[in-house]
C-alpha positions as CSV (number, residue, x, y, z in Angstrom):
1,M,-2.5,-35.3,2.7
2,S,-2.7,-31.7,1.4
3,F,-0.3,-29.1,0.0
4,A,0.3,-27.5,3.0
5,D,0.5,-30.9,5.4
6,K,3.5,-30.8,3.4
7,G,5.0,-27.5,4.1
8,I,3.7,-26.3,0.5
9,K,1.2,-23.2,0.7
10,Q,1.2,-20.7,-2.0
11,S,4.1,-18.0,-2.1
12,G,2.1,-15.4,-1.9
13,R,3.2,-13.1,-4.9
14,T,1.6,-13.0,-8.6
15,K,2.7,-14.4,-11.4
16,D,4.9,-11.4,-12.3
17,G,6.7,-11.7,-8.7
18,K,5.1,-8.8,-7.2
19,K,3.3,-9.4,-3.4
20,F,-0.1,-10.1,-3.4
21,F,-2.0,-8.8,-0.5
22,D,-5.2,-11.2,-0.2
23,V,-7.4,-8.7,1.9
24,K,-10.0,-6.6,0.8
25,E,-9.7,-3.2,-0.9
26,T,-10.3,-0.4,0.3
27,R,-11.2,3.2,-1.8
28,L,-8.6,5.7,-1.1
29,M,-11.6,8.5,0.4
30,D,-12.7,6.2,2.3
31,I,-9.6,6.3,4.8
32,L,-8.5,10.2,4.5
33,N,-8.1,11.7,8.2
34,V,-7.8,9.1,10.1
35,P,-4.9,7.0,11.7
36,I,-3.9,3.7,9.8
37,T,-0.7,1.6,10.3
38,V,1.2,1.5,6.5
39,V,2.1,-2.1,6.7
40,D,4.2,-3.0,3.5
41,F,3.6,-2.4,-0.1
42,E,4.1,-3.0,-4.0
43,T,5.9,-0.7,-6.6
44,N,4.3,-0.9,-10.6
45,V,1.2,-2.9,-9.8
46,K,-1.0,-2.9,-13.3
47,T,-4.7,-2.1,-12.7
48,K,-7.3,-1.6,-15.4
49,Q,-6.9,2.2,-14.6
50,G,-3.4,1.8,-16.1
51,E,0.5,0.7,-15.2
52,G,2.5,1.6,-12.7
53,R,0.3,2.0,-9.4
54,Y,1.7,0.7,-5.9
55,C,-0.7,-1.5,-3.9
56,V,-0.4,-0.8,0.0
57,L,-1.1,-3.0,2.5
58,F,-2.5,-1.6,5.8
59,E,-4.2,-1.8,9.1
60,Q,-7.4,0.3,10.2
61,N,-8.9,-1.0,13.9
62,G,-7.0,-4.5,13.7
63,Q,-8.4,-4.9,10.1
64,R,-6.1,-5.7,7.0
65,S,-7.0,-3.9,3.9
66,K,-5.1,-2.5,0.8
67,F,-5.7,1.0,-1.6
68,I,-3.9,1.1,-4.9
69,T,-2.6,4.4,-5.7
70,N,-1.3,6.1,-8.3
71,C,-0.3,9.6,-6.3
72,Y,3.4,11.0,-7.1
73,N,3.6,12.2,-3.3
74,L,2.0,9.1,-1.4
75,K,4.7,6.7,-4.1
76,D,7.2,9.9,-3.5
77,V,7.0,8.7,0.5
78,L,6.3,5.4,-0.2
79,D,10.2,5.1,-2.5
80,Q,12.2,7.0,0.4
81,A,10.7,4.5,3.1
82,R,12.2,1.5,0.9
83,E,15.3,2.9,0.0
84,A,15.7,3.7,3.7
85,E,15.3,0.1,4.9
86,N,17.1,-1.5,2.3
87,N,20.0,0.8,3.6
88,G,19.3,-1.2,7.2
89,Q,16.8,1.2,8.5
90,K,13.7,-0.2,10.0
91,I,10.7,1.3,9.0
92,F,7.2,-0.7,8.5
93,P,5.1,-1.1,9.8
94,V,4.7,2.7,10.2
95,E,1.6,3.9,13.4
96,N,-1.0,6.6,13.1
97,V,-0.4,7.6,9.3
98,I,-2.7,10.3,8.0
99,V,-4.0,10.3,4.4
100,K,-5.0,13.9,3.6
101,R,-6.9,15.3,0.3
102,R,-5.6,18.6,-1.3
103,S,-7.6,19.9,-4.4
104,L,-6.3,21.0,-7.2
105,G,-9.3,22.6,-8.9
106,D,-10.7,20.9,-12.2
107,G,-11.8,17.9,-9.9
108,K,-8.8,17.0,-9.3
109,S,-7.0,16.6,-6.0
110,A,-3.8,15.1,-5.1
111,Y,-2.9,13.0,-1.8
112,Y,0.1,13.0,1.0
113,F,0.7,11.8,4.4
114,E,0.1,14.6,7.0
115,E,3.6,14.9,8.7
């Protein structure tokens, strides 16, 4: 008899208690200007690029994937959505979300959710 047969399975969380989205990672550049459904996200994720990143779980054409971002604009909107949910408002999933990119010059860009 397996663990699953006994109702025991992976928690879906990392050792530091963060949600773990067991799906392939997609580069943000690969989903620009196309509609996605934002399903969930996790804050303060540590990657080899640094700490404080957000891991966003999304769905596109029936397939779930995730992207990692440190963009203030995206993180700010996600934080506001989480706060609204914490106050009893149902936010997620959010359909037809389009991520756009704005050039800031010097090879830098900012990303934002189209409204």
